[in-house]
N, C-alpha and C positions, 0 to 999 in steps of 0.2 A: 347711561353712563358712557363717557368718552374712552375709548381704547387707545391710550397713550403709548408712545414709545417708551422704552425702559429708561432712558436717560432723562425723559421728561418727569420721572417720578422722584420724590424726595429720597435722598440716600444712595441713589444709583448712579455712579459715575461710569465712565467708559471701561474700567477693569471689570467691575461687578457685572455691568451689562454684558460684557463679553463672556464671562463665566456663565451667566445665565443662558446666553444663546448657545453656548456649548452643549447644555443639556436640554435644549429644546424650548426654552422660555424666550419668546422674541418680542413680547408686548405685555402690557398690563393684563389682559384678559388671560394670557397664558399663565402669568404669576398668580393671578387670583385662583385659577383653575388648580395649579400645582400646590399652592400654598406656601407659607413661608417655611414650614418645617420640612416638607418633601423636597423643596428646592435646595435648602440647606444641606439636607442629607445627601442629595445627589452630588453636590459640589464636593462635599467632603469625600465622597466615595472616589470621585475623579481625581482628587488632590490629596491622597492620604497623609502625605508627609508634610503638608503645609499646616502650620500651627497659627491660627489667628483667634483673636477673641470672638466670642459669640456675637457681639455687636456687629462685626464685620459682615456677616451674612444674615444670620437669623433675625436679629433685631432691625437690620436694616430693610429686610423683605417686609417684615410686619409694618415698620414705619412707612415704607413705600405704598403699602395697601391701605394705610389709614391716614395718609398725608401728614405724617408727623416725622419729626426728627427722631432718630432711634433712641436717643436718650430721654425723650418725653413719653416713652412708653411705660406705664405704671410697673411697679415690681410684682403685683399680682399676675399680670399679663405676661411679664419676663418669665415668672416661675411656671406658668402653664405651658410656655413654649419650650422652656428647657426640659420640663418633665416628659414632653413628646418626642424629644429627639433620641433619648435612651442612650 
């Protein structure tokens, strides 16, 4: 498996890559190790007053790891992810 830079992954632009780097996620391998739910949780803790739709982080991270645009993630998987963020 290739260990791509964050901006080389689907759904990850400069702003999201910067947020990931702030929580110690610097590459694809780091994101896989952290997982979409924990990465989402850590960013939300760092920016508690920011209100963004789940697609902006949680679904984007899942899509980045599965090489899909975030809106192509099935509803069942979205439900699983949402249930884990608590």
